[in-house]
ZAMI-281177 format. One record per atom (N, C-alpha, C): residue in three letters; x, y, z; residue number from 1. Coordinates in Angstrom, 2 decimals, always signed. Each point is the difference from the previous one (the first is absolute). Last residue first. Layout:
<rs>
   residu         x         y         z   num
      Ala         X         Y         Z   NUM
...
</rs>
This chain:
<rs>
   residu         x         y         z   num
      Asp    -61.58   +210.49    -60.14    44
      Asp     +1.42     -0.14     -0.34    44
      Asp     +0.44     -1.39     +0.38    44
      Glu     -4.39     +1.24     +1.06    43
      Glu     +0.15     -0.01     -1.45    43
      Glu     +1.44     -0.24     -0.43    43
      Ile     -1.01     +0.52     +4.59    42
      Ile     -0.54     -1.27     -0.49    42
      Ile     +0.19     -0.11     -1.51    42
      Leu     +1.15     +4.05     +2.08    41
      Leu     +0.96     -1.06     +0.35    41
      Leu     -0.46     -1.35     -0.53    41
      Gln     -2.91     +3.66     -0.46    40
      Gln     +1.13     +0.12     -0.92    40
      Gln     +1.05     -1.07     +0.28    40
      Asp     -3.64     +0.38     +2.95    39
      Asp     -0.45     -0.52     -1.29    39
      Asp     +1.13     +0.03     -1.02    39
      Leu     +0.82     +2.01     +4.11    38
      Leu     -0.01     -1.46     +0.13    38
      Leu     -0.48     -0.65     -1.29    38
      Leu     -0.13     +4.67     +0.24    37
      Leu     +1.39     -0.45     +0.01    37
      Leu     +0.09     -1.52     +0.10    37
      Pro     -4.27     +2.09     +0.30    36
      Pro     +0.54     +0.03     -1.37    36
      Pro     +1.46     -0.47     -0.06    36
      Leu     -1.89     +0.17     +4.37    35
      Leu     -0.67     -0.97     -0.87    35
      Leu     +0.48     +0.07     -1.45    35
      Ala     +1.67     +3.14     +3.43    34
      Ala     +0.49     -1.38     +0.06    34
      Ala     -0.66     -0.94     -1.01    34
      Pro     +0.92     +5.39     -0.63    33
      Pro     -0.99     -0.85     +0.65    33
      Pro     +0.40     -1.48     -0.13    33
      Gly     +4.12     +3.25     -0.24    32
      Gly     -1.32     +0.00     -0.62    32
      Gly     -0.96     -0.86     +0.79    32
      Glu     +5.59     -0.16     -0.60    31
      Glu     -0.89     +1.08     +0.43    31
      Glu     -1.32     -0.09     -0.75    31
      Arg     +4.19     -3.52     +1.56    30
      Arg     -0.91     +0.37     -1.08    30
      Arg     -0.97     +1.05     +0.55    30
      Phe     +5.10     -2.55     +1.29    29
      Phe     -1.09     +0.91     +0.35    29
      Phe     -0.81     +0.34     -1.24    29
      Asp     +3.51     -3.86     +1.92    28
      Asp     -0.56     +0.43     -1.29    28
      Asp     -1.22     +0.86     +0.33    28
      Ile     +4.61     -1.88     +2.84    27
      Ile     -1.32     +0.62     -0.01    27
      Ile     -0.36     +0.43     -1.42    27
      Lys     +4.27     -1.86     +1.54    26
      Lys     -1.02     -1.04     +0.02    26
      Lys     -1.42     +0.54     -0.12    26
      His     +4.07     +2.66     +0.32    25
      His     +0.04     -0.73     -1.27    25
      His     -1.06     -1.10     -0.09    25
      Ala     +0.69     +2.55     +4.01    24
      Ala     -0.65     +0.82     -1.03    24
      Ala     -0.04     -0.74     -1.35    24
      Val     +1.85     -1.20     +4.59    23
      Val     -0.91     -0.83     -0.77    23
      Val     -0.71     +0.76     -1.13    23
      Gly     +3.12     +1.29     +3.90    22
      Gly     +0.69     -0.64     -1.11    22
      Gly     -0.89     -0.87     -0.87    22
      Ala     -0.76     +3.03     +3.99    21
      Ala     -0.05     -1.44     +0.21    21
      Ala     +0.68     -0.77     -1.13    21
      Lys     -0.44     +4.68     -0.29    20
      Lys     +0.88     -0.29     +1.14    20
      Lys     +0.05     -1.50     +0.28    20
      Gln     -3.00     +1.56     -3.30    19
      Gln     +1.39     +0.09     -0.45    19
      Gln     +0.97     -0.34     +1.13    19
      Ile     -4.57     +0.21     +1.04    18
      Ile     +0.23     -1.11     -0.92    18
      Ile     +1.45     -0.02     -0.46    18
      Val     -1.40     +3.63     +2.54    17
      Val     +0.08     -1.20     +0.85    17
      Val     +0.29     -1.23     -0.86    17
      Pro     -0.73     +4.12     -2.21    16
      Pro     +1.26     +0.02     +0.76    16
      Pro     +0.18     -1.24     +0.89    16
      Leu     -4.17     +0.49     -2.48    15
      Leu     +1.18     -0.36     -0.78    15
      Leu     +1.31     +0.08     +0.78    15
      Gly     -4.75     +1.20     +1.25    14
      Gly     +0.66     -1.17     +0.56    14
      Gly     +1.30     -0.38     -0.68    14
      Leu     -2.58     +3.77     -1.50    13
      Leu     +0.12     +0.16     +1.45    13
      Leu     +0.77     -1.17     +0.63    13
      Gln     -1.24     -0.10     -4.59    12
      Gln     +1.16     +0.86     +0.24    12
      Gln     +0.25     +0.21     +1.49    12
      Tyr     -3.88     -2.32     -1.31    11
      Tyr     +1.19     -0.80     -0.27    11
      Tyr     +1.25     +0.81     +0.31    11
      Asn     -4.04     +2.26     +0.27    10
      Asn     +0.07     -1.00     +1.07    10
      Asn     +1.23     -0.89     -0.15    10
      Glu     -1.03     +3.16     -3.39     9
      Glu     +0.54     +0.65     +1.20     9
      Glu     +0.12     -0.99     +1.16     9
      Arg     -2.10     -1.02     -4.27     8
      Arg     +1.44     -0.27     +0.09     8
      Arg     +0.61     +0.60     +1.27     8
      Asn     -5.13     -1.70     -0.94     7
      Asn     +0.75     +1.23     +0.25     7
      Asn     +1.48     -0.33     +0.20     7
      Ile     -3.33     -3.31     -0.67     6
      Ile     -0.52     +1.02     -0.90     6
      Ile     +0.80     +1.28     +0.08     6
      Asp     +1.95     -5.03     +0.86     5
      Asp     -0.68     +1.09     +0.70     5
      Asp     -0.46     +1.01     -1.02     5
      Met     +2.79     -5.16     +0.78     4
      Met     -0.92     +0.81     -0.80     4
      Met     -0.63     +1.06     +0.88     4
      Ala     +4.32     -3.93     -0.36     3
      Ala     -0.65     +1.03     +0.82     3
      Ala     -0.86     +0.85     -0.91     3
      Leu     +2.73     -5.03     +0.07     2
      Leu     -0.77     +0.94     -0.79     2
      Leu     -0.73     +0.94     +0.95     2
      Ile     +4.62     -3.20     +0.31     1
      Ile     -1.17     +0.51     +0.67     1
      Ile     -0.67     +0.99     -0.93     1
</rs>
């Protein structure tokens, strides 16, 4: 799962729930504006 947000605090807020569910290893968090991050994914 790719999670993107301009603010890491939002991810940190939900992280305990993600960890409790045992799926933290499935989350790829990227911090920043979504469009440049998506452009970077396309280039890679």
